[in-house]
PDB file of N, CA, C and O in Angstrom:
ATOM      1  N   MET A   1      19.341 -90.742  50.993  1.00  0.00           N
ATOM      2  CA  MET A   1      18.279 -89.484  51.523  1.00  0.00           C
ATOM      3  C   MET A   1      17.751 -89.340  50.007  1.00  0.00           C
ATOM      4  O   MET A   1      18.385 -89.218  48.959  1.00  0.00           O
ATOM      5  N   VAL A   2      15.851 -89.419  50.354  1.00  0.00           N
ATOM      6  CA  VAL A   2      15.405 -89.092  49.389  1.00  0.00           C
ATOM      7  C   VAL A   2      15.129 -87.102  49.290  1.00  0.00           C
ATOM      8  O   VAL A   2      14.977 -86.158  50.065  1.00  0.00           O
ATOM      9  N   PRO A   3      15.225 -87.434  47.401  1.00  0.00           N
ATOM     10  CA  PRO A   3      14.517 -86.091  46.784  1.00  0.00           C
ATOM     11  C   PRO A   3      12.955 -85.664  47.426  1.00  0.00           C
ATOM     12  O   PRO A   3      11.831 -86.154  47.315  1.00  0.00           O
ATOM     13  N   CYS A   4      13.707 -84.113  48.377  1.00  0.00           N
ATOM     14  CA  CYS A   4      11.963 -83.009  48.253  1.00  0.00           C
ATOM     15  C   CYS A   4      11.197 -83.595  47.561  1.00  0.00           C
ATOM     16  O   CYS A   4      10.269 -84.203  48.095  1.00  0.00           O
ATOM     17  N   SER A   5      11.358 -83.592  46.104  1.00  0.00           N
ATOM     18  CA  SER A   5       9.972 -83.340  45.163  1.00  0.00           C
ATOM     19  C   SER A   5       9.679 -84.996  45.623  1.00  0.00           C
ATOM     20  O   SER A   5       8.523 -84.782  45.991  1.00  0.00           O
ATOM     21  N   ALA A   6       9.790 -85.903  45.778  1.00  0.00           N
ATOM     22  CA  ALA A   6       9.810 -86.969  46.235  1.00  0.00           C
ATOM     23  C   ALA A   6       9.020 -87.741  47.290  1.00  0.00           C
ATOM     24  O   ALA A   6       8.933 -88.932  47.591  1.00  0.00           O
ATOM     25  N   SER A   7       8.307 -86.248  47.875  1.00  0.00           N
ATOM     26  CA  SER A   7       7.507 -86.392  49.449  1.00  0.00           C
ATOM     27  C   SER A   7       6.260 -87.273  48.782  1.00  0.00           C
ATOM     28  O   SER A   7       6.326 -87.811  47.677  1.00  0.00           O
ATOM     29  N   SER A   8       4.987 -87.317  49.768  1.00  0.00           N
ATOM     30  CA  SER A   8       4.102 -87.884  49.199  1.00  0.00           C
ATOM     31  C   SER A   8       3.413 -86.761  49.254  1.00  0.00           C
ATOM     32  O   SER A   8       2.360 -86.868  48.627  1.00  0.00           O
ATOM     33  N   VAL A   9       3.630 -85.308  49.943  1.00  0.00           N
ATOM     34  CA  VAL A   9       2.270 -84.249  50.155  1.00  0.00           C
ATOM     35  C   VAL A   9       2.364 -83.929  48.688  1.00  0.00           C
ATOM     36  O   VAL A   9       3.489 -83.656  48.270  1.00  0.00           O
ATOM     37  N   PHE A  10       1.489 -83.921  47.949  1.00  0.00           N
ATOM     38  CA  PHE A  10       0.858 -83.412  46.275  1.00  0.00           C
ATOM     39  C   PHE A  10       0.468 -81.577  46.685  1.00  0.00           C
ATOM     40  O   PHE A  10       0.754 -80.811  45.765  1.00  0.00           O
ATOM     41  N   HIS A  11       0.092 -81.166  47.477  1.00  0.00           N
ATOM     42  CA  HIS A  11      -0.449 -80.008  47.993  1.00  0.00           C
ATOM     43  C   HIS A  11      -0.994 -79.634  49.332  1.00  0.00           C
ATOM     44  O   HIS A  11      -1.056 -80.572  50.126  1.00  0.00           O
ATOM     45  N   LEU A  12      -1.339 -78.647  49.693  1.00  0.00           N
ATOM     46  CA  LEU A  12      -2.045 -78.291  50.907  1.00  0.00           C
ATOM     47  C   LEU A  12      -2.976 -77.581  50.350  1.00  0.00           C
ATOM     48  O   LEU A  12      -2.798 -76.765  49.446  1.00  0.00           O
ATOM     49  N   CYS A  13      -4.244 -77.929  50.985  1.00  0.00           N
ATOM     50  CA  CYS A  13      -5.083 -76.926  50.212  1.00  0.00           C
ATOM     51  C   CYS A  13      -6.057 -76.151  51.708  1.00  0.00           C
ATOM     52  O   CYS A  13      -6.388 -76.702  52.759  1.00  0.00           O
ATOM     53  N   PHE A  14      -6.314 -74.612  51.211  1.00  0.00           N
ATOM     54  CA  PHE A  14      -6.971 -73.617  52.120  1.00  0.00           C
ATOM     55  C   PHE A  14      -8.140 -73.465  51.443  1.00  0.00           C
ATOM     56  O   PHE A  14      -8.367 -73.312  50.243  1.00  0.00           O
ATOM     57  N   THR A  15      -9.183 -73.562  52.847  1.00  0.00           N
ATOM     58  CA  THR A  15     -10.557 -73.034  52.203  1.00  0.00           C
ATOM     59  C   THR A  15     -10.620 -70.989  52.583  1.00  0.00           C
ATOM     60  O   THR A  15     -10.621 -70.425  53.678  1.00  0.00           O
ATOM     61  N   ASP A  16     -10.657 -70.474  51.379  1.00  0.00           N
ATOM     62  CA  ASP A  16     -11.072 -69.085  52.075  1.00  0.00           C
ATOM     63  C   ASP A  16     -12.046 -67.966  50.749  1.00  0.00           C
ATOM     64  O   ASP A  16     -12.251 -68.089  49.541  1.00  0.00           O
ATOM     65  N   PRO A  17     -12.312 -67.235  51.481  1.00  0.00           N
ATOM     66  CA  PRO A  17     -13.866 -66.757  50.917  1.00  0.00           C
ATOM     67  C   PRO A  17     -12.810 -65.261  49.456  1.00  0.00           C
ATOM     68  O   PRO A  17     -13.114 -64.814  48.350  1.00  0.00           O
ATOM     69  N   ASP A  18     -11.945 -65.118  50.144  1.00  0.00           N
ATOM     70  CA  ASP A  18     -11.045 -64.119  49.468  1.00  0.00           C
ATOM     71  C   ASP A  18      -9.717 -64.647  48.630  1.00  0.00           C
ATOM     72  O   ASP A  18      -8.531 -64.762  48.937  1.00  0.00           O
ATOM     73  N   LEU A  19     -10.468 -64.909  47.443  1.00  0.00           N
ATOM     74  CA  LEU A  19      -9.187 -66.415  46.816  1.00  0.00           C
ATOM     75  C   LEU A  19      -8.348 -65.737  46.347  1.00  0.00           C
ATOM     76  O   LEU A  19      -7.225 -66.210  46.519  1.00  0.00           O
ATOM     77  N   GLU A  20      -8.415 -63.582  45.105  1.00  0.00           N
ATOM     78  CA  GLU A  20      -7.788 -62.729  45.052  1.00  0.00           C
ATOM     79  C   GLU A  20      -6.911 -62.667  46.639  1.00  0.00           C
ATOM     80  O   GLU A  20      -5.722 -62.985  46.614  1.00  0.00           O
ATOM     81  N   ALA A  21      -7.278 -62.427  47.420  1.00  0.00           N
ATOM     82  CA  ALA A  21      -6.389 -61.862  48.555  1.00  0.00           C
ATOM     83  C   ALA A  21      -4.977 -63.489  48.442  1.00  0.00           C
ATOM     84  O   ALA A  21      -3.914 -63.787  47.898  1.00  0.00           O
ATOM     85  N   LEU A  22      -5.874 -63.962  49.261  1.00  0.00           N
ATOM     86  CA  LEU A  22      -4.800 -65.239  49.529  1.00  0.00           C
ATOM     87  C   LEU A  22      -3.736 -65.416  48.616  1.00  0.00           C
ATOM     88  O   LEU A  22      -2.595 -65.492  49.073  1.00  0.00           O
ATOM     89  N   ALA A  23      -3.947 -65.503  47.262  1.00  0.00           N
ATOM     90  CA  ALA A  23      -3.081 -65.406  46.364  1.00  0.00           C
ATOM     91  C   ALA A  23      -1.590 -63.773  46.494  1.00  0.00           C
ATOM     92  O   ALA A  23      -0.382 -63.546  46.430  1.00  0.00           O
ATOM     93  N   ALA A  24      -2.680 -63.251  46.663  1.00  0.00           N
ATOM     94  CA  ALA A  24      -1.406 -61.691  46.475  1.00  0.00           C
ATOM     95  C   ALA A  24      -1.104 -62.107  48.994  1.00  0.00           C
ATOM     96  O   ALA A  24      -0.652 -62.092  50.138  1.00  0.00           O
ATOM     97  N   ARG A  25      -1.536 -62.241  48.400  1.00  0.00           N
ATOM     98  CA  ARG A  25      -0.732 -62.524  50.081  1.00  0.00           C
ATOM     99  C   ARG A  25       0.790 -63.814  49.749  1.00  0.00           C
ATOM    100  O   ARG A  25       1.984 -63.517  49.799  1.00  0.00           O
ATOM    101  N   ILE A  26       0.312 -64.933  49.493  1.00  0.00           N
ATOM    102  CA  ILE A  26       1.247 -65.520  49.073  1.00  0.00           C
ATOM    103  C   ILE A  26       2.282 -65.024  47.687  1.00  0.00           C
ATOM    104  O   ILE A  26       3.488 -65.269  47.708  1.00  0.00           O
ATOM    105  N   VAL A  27       1.785 -64.482  46.803  1.00  0.00           N
ATOM    106  CA  VAL A  27       3.061 -64.293  46.504  1.00  0.00           C
ATOM    107  C   VAL A  27       3.769 -62.805  47.137  1.00  0.00           C
ATOM    108  O   VAL A  27       5.000 -62.779  47.119  1.00  0.00           O
ATOM    109  N   ALA A  28       3.200 -61.836  47.575  1.00  0.00           N
ATOM    110  CA  ALA A  28       3.905 -60.902  48.964  1.00  0.00           C
ATOM    111  C   ALA A  28       5.115 -61.504  49.744  1.00  0.00           C
ATOM    112  O   ALA A  28       6.139 -60.989  50.194  1.00  0.00           O
ATOM    113  N   ASN A  29       4.654 -62.720  49.743  1.00  0.00           N
ATOM    114  CA  ASN A  29       5.775 -63.386  50.538  1.00  0.00           C
ATOM    115  C   ASN A  29       6.517 -64.261  49.696  1.00  0.00           C
ATOM    116  O   ASN A  29       6.900 -65.359  50.101  1.00  0.00           O
ATOM    117  N   GLY A  30       6.772 -63.784  48.400  1.00  0.00           N
ATOM    118  CA  GLY A  30       7.187 -64.823  47.586  1.00  0.00           C
ATOM    119  C   GLY A  30       7.086 -66.025  46.768  1.00  0.00           C
ATOM    120  O   GLY A  30       7.751 -66.778  46.056  1.00  0.00           O
ATOM    121  N   GLY A  31       5.726 -65.788  47.307  1.00  0.00           N
ATOM    122  CA  GLY A  31       5.076 -67.259  46.230  1.00  0.00           C
ATOM    123  C   GLY A  31       5.578 -66.791  44.723  1.00  0.00           C
ATOM    124  O   GLY A  31       6.551 -66.162  44.306  1.00  0.00           O
ATOM    125  N   LYS A  32       4.206 -67.532  44.003  1.00  0.00           N
ATOM    126  CA  LYS A  32       3.683 -67.929  43.189  1.00  0.00           C
ATOM    127  C   LYS A  32       2.676 -67.894  42.459  1.00  0.00           C
ATOM    128  O   LYS A  32       2.821 -68.778  41.615  1.00  0.00           O
ATOM    129  N   GLN A  33       1.493 -67.231  42.274  1.00  0.00           N
ATOM    130  CA  GLN A  33       0.442 -67.590  41.405  1.00  0.00           C
ATOM    131  C   GLN A  33       0.940 -68.640  39.896  1.00  0.00           C
ATOM    132  O   GLN A  33       1.553 -68.584  38.830  1.00  0.00           O
ATOM    133  N   ARG A  34       0.133 -69.572  40.798  1.00  0.00           N
ATOM    134  CA  ARG A  34      -0.105 -70.360  39.226  1.00  0.00           C
ATOM    135  C   ARG A  34      -1.540 -70.902  38.495  1.00  0.00           C
ATOM    136  O   ARG A  34      -1.503 -71.623  37.498  1.00  0.00           O
ATOM    137  N   THR A  35      -2.344 -70.620  38.895  1.00  0.00           N
ATOM    138  CA  THR A  35      -2.895 -70.424  37.848  1.00  0.00           C
ATOM    139  C   THR A  35      -4.161 -68.624  38.381  1.00  0.00           C
ATOM    140  O   THR A  35      -3.820 -67.690  39.107  1.00  0.00           O
ATOM    141  N   LYS A  36      -5.493 -68.814  37.666  1.00  0.00           N
ATOM    142  CA  LYS A  36      -6.314 -67.652  37.943  1.00  0.00           C
ATOM    143  C   LYS A  36      -6.891 -68.378  38.389  1.00  0.00           C
ATOM    144  O   LYS A  36      -6.968 -69.604  38.307  1.00  0.00           O
ATOM    145  N   VAL A  37      -7.650 -67.186  39.240  1.00  0.00           N
ATOM    146  CA  VAL A  37      -8.734 -67.625  40.033  1.00  0.00           C
ATOM    147  C   VAL A  37      -9.889 -68.406  38.842  1.00  0.00           C
ATOM    148  O   VAL A  37     -10.216 -68.164  37.681  1.00  0.00           O
ATOM    149  N   TRP A  38     -10.255 -69.440  39.862  1.00  0.00           N
ATOM    150  CA  TRP A  38     -11.440 -69.638  38.064  1.00  0.00           C
ATOM    151  C   TRP A  38     -12.490 -70.499  39.074  1.00  0.00           C
ATOM    152  O   TRP A  38     -12.194 -70.888  40.204  1.00  0.00           O
ATOM    153  N   THR A  39     -13.785 -70.702  38.399  1.00  0.00           N
ATOM    154  CA  THR A  39     -15.056 -71.513  38.847  1.00  0.00           C
ATOM    155  C   THR A  39     -14.475 -72.818  38.009  1.00  0.00           C
ATOM    156  O   THR A  39     -14.046 -73.154  36.906  1.00  0.00           O
ATOM    157  N   PHE A  40     -14.837 -73.414  39.621  1.00  0.00           N
ATOM    158  CA  PHE A  40     -14.898 -75.144  40.238  1.00  0.00           C
ATOM    159  C   PHE A  40     -15.652 -75.468  39.128  1.00  0.00           C
ATOM    160  O   PHE A  40     -15.182 -76.141  38.211  1.00  0.00           O
ATOM    161  N   LEU A  41     -17.148 -74.909  39.135  1.00  0.00           N
ATOM    162  CA  LEU A  41     -18.206 -75.621  38.772  1.00  0.00           C
ATOM    163  C   LEU A  41     -19.480 -74.708  38.075  1.00  0.00           C
ATOM    164  O   LEU A  41     -19.988 -73.834  38.778  1.00  0.00           O
ATOM    165  N   PRO A  42     -19.870 -74.876  37.006  1.00  0.00           N
ATOM    166  CA  PRO A  42     -20.986 -73.807  35.998  1.00  0.00           C
ATOM    167  C   PRO A  42     -22.502 -73.639  36.976  1.00  0.00           C
ATOM    168  O   PRO A  42     -23.439 -74.382  37.270  1.00  0.00           O
ATOM    169  N   ASP A  43     -22.154 -72.388  37.225  1.00  0.00           N
ATOM    170  CA  ASP A  43     -23.845 -72.505  37.351  1.00  0.00           C
ATOM    171  C   ASP A  43     -23.582 -72.076  39.116  1.00  0.00           C
ATOM    172  O   ASP A  43     -24.532 -71.439  39.572  1.00  0.00           O
ATOM    173  N   ARG A  44     -22.469 -72.340  40.093  1.00  0.00           N
ATOM    174  CA  ARG A  44     -22.361 -72.907  40.955  1.00  0.00           C
ATOM    175  C   ARG A  44     -20.847 -71.118  41.788  1.00  0.00           C
ATOM    176  O   ARG A  44     -20.113 -70.363  41.151  1.00  0.00           O
ATOM    177  N   PRO A  45     -21.040 -71.210  42.945  1.00  0.00           N
ATOM    178  CA  PRO A  45     -19.909 -70.053  43.187  1.00  0.00           C
ATOM    179  C   PRO A  45     -18.713 -70.744  43.489  1.00  0.00           C
ATOM    180  O   PRO A  45     -17.807 -69.919  43.365  1.00  0.00           O
ATOM    181  N   TYR A  46     -18.163 -72.048  43.885  1.00  0.00           N
ATOM    182  CA  TYR A  46     -17.156 -72.047  44.051  1.00  0.00           C
ATOM    183  C   TYR A  46     -15.904 -71.629  42.887  1.00  0.00           C
ATOM    184  O   TYR A  46     -15.867 -71.517  41.661  1.00  0.00           O
ATOM    185  N   GLN A  47     -14.727 -71.439  44.241  1.00  0.00           N
ATOM    186  CA  GLN A  47     -13.268 -70.806  43.260  1.00  0.00           C
ATOM    187  C   GLN A  47     -12.711 -71.414  43.288  1.00  0.00           C
ATOM    188  O   GLN A  47     -12.837 -71.766  44.461  1.00  0.00           O
ATOM    189  N   LEU A  48     -11.770 -72.201  42.761  1.00  0.00           N
ATOM    190  CA  LEU A  48      -9.795 -72.767  43.158  1.00  0.00           C
ATOM    191  C   LEU A  48      -9.215 -71.628  42.418  1.00  0.00           C
ATOM    192  O   LEU A  48      -9.624 -70.842  41.564  1.00  0.00           O
ATOM    193  N   VAL A  49      -8.311 -71.791  42.940  1.00  0.00           N
ATOM    194  CA  VAL A  49      -6.907 -70.696  42.785  1.00  0.00           C
ATOM    195  C   VAL A  49      -5.170 -72.182  43.112  1.00  0.00           C
ATOM    196  O   VAL A  49      -4.761 -72.894  44.029  1.00  0.00           O
ATOM    197  N   TYR A  50      -4.925 -71.976  42.196  1.00  0.00           N
ATOM    198  CA  TYR A  50      -3.553 -72.690  42.709  1.00  0.00           C
ATOM    199  C   TYR A  50      -2.772 -71.824  42.672  1.00  0.00           C
ATOM    200  O   TYR A  50      -2.813 -71.038  41.726  1.00  0.00           O
ATOM    201  N   CYS A  51      -1.617 -71.658  43.888  1.00  0.00           N
ATOM    202  CA  CYS A  51      -0.291 -70.684  44.090  1.00  0.00           C
ATOM    203  C   CYS A  51       1.016 -72.220  44.431  1.00  0.00           C
ATOM    204  O   CYS A  51       0.920 -73.445  44.491  1.00  0.00           O
ATOM    205  N   GLU A  52       2.169 -71.163  44.577  1.00  0.00           N
ATOM    206  CA  GLU A  52       3.287 -71.915  45.155  1.00  0.00           C
ATOM    207  C   GLU A  52       3.768 -71.056  46.219  1.00  0.00           C
ATOM    208  O   GLU A  52       3.708 -69.855  45.956  1.00  0.00           O
ATOM    209  N   ASP A  53       4.323 -71.436  47.585  1.00  0.00           N
ATOM    210  CA  ASP A  53       4.905 -70.902  48.007  1.00  0.00           C
ATOM    211  C   ASP A  53       6.771 -71.012  47.515  1.00  0.00           C
ATOM    212  O   ASP A  53       7.089 -71.664  46.520  1.00  0.00           O
ATOM    213  N   CYS A  54       7.744 -70.342  48.307  1.00  0.00           N
ATOM    214  CA  CYS A  54       8.378 -69.783  47.905  1.00  0.00           C
ATOM    215  C   CYS A  54       9.441 -70.918  48.108  1.00  0.00           C
ATOM    216  O   CYS A  54      10.576 -70.473  47.936  1.00  0.00           O
ATOM    217  N   PHE A  55       9.420 -71.884  48.337  1.00  0.00           N
ATOM    218  CA  PHE A  55      10.151 -73.060  48.361  1.00  0.00           C
ATOM    219  C   PHE A  55       9.096 -74.447  47.829  1.00  0.00           C
ATOM    220  O   PHE A  55       8.909 -75.585  48.261  1.00  0.00           O
ATOM    221  N   GLY A  56       8.711 -73.868  46.995  1.00  0.00           N
ATOM    222  CA  GLY A  56       8.287 -74.539  45.783  1.00  0.00           C
ATOM    223  C   GLY A  56       6.565 -75.820  46.210  1.00  0.00           C
ATOM    224  O   GLY A  56       5.988 -76.558  45.411  1.00  0.00           O
ATOM    225  N   ASN A  57       6.267 -75.607  47.610  1.00  0.00           N
ATOM    226  CA  ASN A  57       4.990 -76.237  48.061  1.00  0.00           C
ATOM    227  C   ASN A  57       3.689 -75.774  46.832  1.00  0.00           C
ATOM    228  O   ASN A  57       3.635 -74.718  46.201  1.00  0.00           O
ATOM    229  N   VAL A  58       3.049 -76.554  46.790  1.00  0.00           N
ATOM    230  CA  VAL A  58       1.455 -76.131  45.594  1.00  0.00           C
ATOM    231  C   VAL A  58       0.346 -75.687  46.977  1.00  0.00           C
ATOM    232  O   VAL A  58       0.047 -76.422  47.919  1.00  0.00           O
ATOM    233  N   ILE A  59       0.035 -74.739  46.816  1.00  0.00           N
ATOM    234  CA  ILE A  59      -1.426 -74.397  47.482  1.00  0.00           C
ATOM    235  C   ILE A  59      -2.129 -74.347  46.701  1.00  0.00           C
ATOM    236  O   ILE A  59      -1.848 -73.936  45.575  1.00  0.00           O
ATOM    237  N   GLU A  60      -3.664 -74.896  47.185  1.00  0.00           N
ATOM    238  CA  GLU A  60      -4.447 -74.765  46.663  1.00  0.00           C
ATOM    239  C   GLU A  60      -5.452 -73.737  47.039  1.00  0.00           C
ATOM    240  O   GLU A  60      -5.312 -73.793  48.261  1.00  0.00           O
ATOM    241  N   GLY A  61      -6.116 -73.085  46.896  1.00  0.00           N
ATOM    242  CA  GLY A  61      -7.577 -72.063  47.528  1.00  0.00           C
ATOM    243  C   GLY A  61      -8.828 -72.248  47.315  1.00  0.00           C
ATOM    244  O   GLY A  61      -9.397 -71.754  46.342  1.00  0.00           O
ATOM    245  N   PHE A  62      -9.426 -72.996  48.214  1.00  0.00           N
ATOM    246  CA  PHE A  62     -10.906 -73.083  47.291  1.00  0.00           C
ATOM    247  C   PHE A  62     -12.149 -71.718  48.746  1.00  0.00           C
ATOM    248  O   PHE A  62     -12.407 -71.501  49.930  1.00  0.00           O
ATOM    249  N   SER A  63     -12.357 -71.390  47.651  1.00  0.00           N
ATOM    250  CA  SER A  63     -13.210 -70.513  47.858  1.00  0.00           C
ATOM    251  C   SER A  63     -14.903 -71.695  49.173  1.00  0.00           C
ATOM    252  O   SER A  63     -15.827 -71.034  49.647  1.00  0.00           O
ATOM    253  N   HIS A  64     -14.868 -72.412  49.284  1.00  0.00           N
ATOM    254  CA  HIS A  64     -15.596 -73.140  49.994  1.00  0.00           C
ATOM    255  C   HIS A  64     -15.181 -74.242  50.715  1.00  0.00           C
ATOM    256  O   HIS A  64     -14.047 -74.718  50.657  1.00  0.00           O
ATOM    257  N   SER A  65     -15.980 -74.600  51.310  1.00  0.00           N
ATOM    258  CA  SER A  65     -15.498 -76.410  51.928  1.00  0.00           C
ATOM    259  C   SER A  65     -15.822 -77.470  51.392  1.00  0.00           C
ATOM    260  O   SER A  65     -16.904 -77.838  50.935  1.00  0.00           O
ATOM    261  N   TYR A  66     -13.958 -78.409  51.520  1.00  0.00           N
ATOM    262  CA  TYR A  66     -14.732 -79.404  50.248  1.00  0.00           C
ATOM    263  C   TYR A  66     -16.107 -80.212  50.697  1.00  0.00           C
ATOM    264  O   TYR A  66     -16.645 -80.641  49.677  1.00  0.00           O
ATOM    265  N   ALA A  67     -16.852 -80.560  51.888  1.00  0.00           N
ATOM    266  CA  ALA A  67     -18.109 -80.474  52.584  1.00  0.00           C
ATOM    267  C   ALA A  67     -19.501 -80.050  51.649  1.00  0.00           C
ATOM    268  O   ALA A  67     -20.390 -80.735  51.144  1.00  0.00           O
ATOM    269  N   GLU A  68     -19.266 -78.776  51.678  1.00  0.00           N
ATOM    270  CA  GLU A  68     -19.694 -77.931  51.056  1.00  0.00           C
ATOM    271  C   GLU A  68     -20.191 -78.592  49.430  1.00  0.00           C
ATOM    272  O   GLU A  68     -21.094 -79.328  49.033  1.00  0.00           O
ATOM    273  N   VAL A  69     -18.732 -77.663  48.640  1.00  0.00           N
ATOM    274  CA  VAL A  69     -18.827 -78.676  47.154  1.00  0.00           C
ATOM    275  C   VAL A  69     -19.438 -79.336  46.705  1.00  0.00           C
ATOM    276  O   VAL A  69     -20.284 -79.130  45.835  1.00  0.00           O
ATOM    277  N   PHE A  70     -18.890 -81.056  47.620  1.00  0.00           N
ATOM    278  CA  PHE A  70     -18.848 -82.448  46.945  1.00  0.00           C
ATOM    279  C   PHE A  70     -19.744 -82.699  47.137  1.00  0.00           C
ATOM    280  O   PHE A  70     -20.186 -83.645  46.484  1.00  0.00           O
ATOM    281  N   SER A  71     -21.029 -81.761  48.591  1.00  0.00           N
ATOM    282  CA  SER A  71     -22.541 -82.579  48.712  1.00  0.00           C
ATOM    283  C   SER A  71     -22.955 -82.079  47.970  1.00  0.00           C
ATOM    284  O   SER A  71     -23.862 -82.725  47.446  1.00  0.00           O
ATOM    285  N   SER A  72     -22.764 -81.007  47.488  1.00  0.00           N
ATOM    286  CA  SER A  72     -24.213 -80.428  46.349  1.00  0.00           C
ATOM    287  C   SER A  72     -23.441 -80.649  44.652  1.00  0.00           C
ATOM    288  O   SER A  72     -23.931 -79.905  43.803  1.00  0.00           O
ATOM    289  N   MET A  73     -22.844 -81.151  44.392  1.00  0.00           N
ATOM    290  CA  MET A  73     -22.008 -81.209  43.047  1.00  0.00           C
ATOM    291  C   MET A  73     -22.772 -82.160  42.039  1.00  0.00           C
ATOM    292  O   MET A  73     -22.308 -83.265  42.318  1.00  0.00           O
ATOM    293  N   PRO A  74     -23.387 -82.277  41.354  1.00  0.00           N
ATOM    294  CA  PRO A  74     -23.828 -82.733  39.984  1.00  0.00           C
ATOM    295  C   PRO A  74     -23.142 -84.121  40.096  1.00  0.00           C
ATOM    296  O   PRO A  74     -21.919 -84.199  40.218  1.00  0.00           O
ATOM    297  N   GLY A  75     -23.968 -85.249  40.052  1.00  0.00           N
ATOM    298  CA  GLY A  75     -23.824 -86.427  39.369  1.00  0.00           C
ATOM    299  C   GLY A  75     -23.069 -87.337  40.398  1.00  0.00           C
ATOM    300  O   GLY A  75     -22.591 -88.434  40.110  1.00  0.00           O
ATOM    301  N   TRP A  76     -23.014 -86.654  41.829  1.00  0.00           N
ATOM    302  CA  TRP A  76     -21.784 -87.106  42.712  1.00  0.00           C
ATOM    303  C   TRP A  76     -22.442 -88.123  43.868  1.00  0.00           C
ATOM    304  O   TRP A  76     -22.832 -87.239  44.630  1.00  0.00           O
ATOM    305  N   HIS A  77     -22.711 -88.978  44.318  1.00  0.00           N
ATOM    306  CA  HIS A  77     -24.405 -89.850  45.329  1.00  0.00           C
ATOM    307  C   HIS A  77     -23.671 -88.488  46.111  1.00  0.00           C
ATOM    308  O   HIS A  77     -22.501 -88.165  46.314  1.00  0.00           O
ATOM    309  N   GLY A  78     -25.423 -87.686  46.531  1.00  0.00           N
ATOM    310  CA  GLY A  78     -25.478 -87.488  47.460  1.00  0.00           C
ATOM    311  C   GLY A  78     -26.117 -85.862  47.029  1.00  0.00           C
ATOM    312  O   GLY A  78     -27.054 -85.152  47.393  1.00  0.00           O
ATOM    313  N   GLY A  79     -25.100 -85.792  46.135  1.00  0.00           N
ATOM    314  CA  GLY A  79     -25.263 -84.232  45.538  1.00  0.00           C
ATOM    315  C   GLY A  79     -26.660 -83.707  45.527  1.00  0.00           C
ATOM    316  O   GLY A  79     -27.615 -84.041  46.229  1.00  0.00           O
ATOM    317  N   GLY A  80     -26.541 -82.467  44.210  1.00  0.00           N
ATOM    318  CA  GLY A  80     -27.082 -81.452  44.052  1.00  0.00           C
ATOM    319  C   GLY A  80     -29.144 -81.622  43.284  1.00  0.00           C
ATOM    320  O   GLY A  80     -30.194 -80.985  43.192  1.00  0.00           O
ATOM    321  N   ASN A  81     -28.405 -83.181  42.892  1.00  0.00           N
ATOM    322  CA  ASN A  81     -29.178 -83.578  41.536  1.00  0.00           C
ATOM    323  C   ASN A  81     -29.823 -84.625  41.941  1.00  0.00           C
ATOM    324  O   ASN A  81     -30.576 -85.112  41.098  1.00  0.00           O
ATOM    325  N   ALA A  82     -29.769 -85.233  43.153  1.00  0.00           N
ATOM    326  CA  ALA A  82     -30.413 -86.377  43.228  1.00  0.00           C
ATOM    327  C   ALA A  82     -32.001 -86.251  42.909  1.00  0.00           C
ATOM    328  O   ALA A  82     -32.530 -85.427  42.162  1.00  0.00           O
ATOM    329  N   GLY A  83     -32.575 -87.196  43.605  1.00  0.00           N
ATOM    330  CA  GLY A  83     -33.791 -86.946  43.387  1.00  0.00           C
ATOM    331  C   GLY A  83     -34.631 -87.209  42.076  1.00  0.00           C
ATOM    332  O   GLY A  83     -35.822 -86.899  42.034  1.00  0.00           O
TER     333      GLY A  83
END
């Protein structure tokens, strides 16, 4: 039998514009908030939080979609500093 910790899933990610409320719902249902809500890129509105559900699965909360964040990320192909 393969131990649960050896699974291939690193974490689940949810997009939610209200990360404080997302973290509070996770904690209210037996989970933990692993990090504070923090700004992912300076001078941008993108925020991130990591939590854990009651089974120990890591949950990432992102305030904006990955497509939006990484399409305008400085230094990335197609990012906001092109031109």
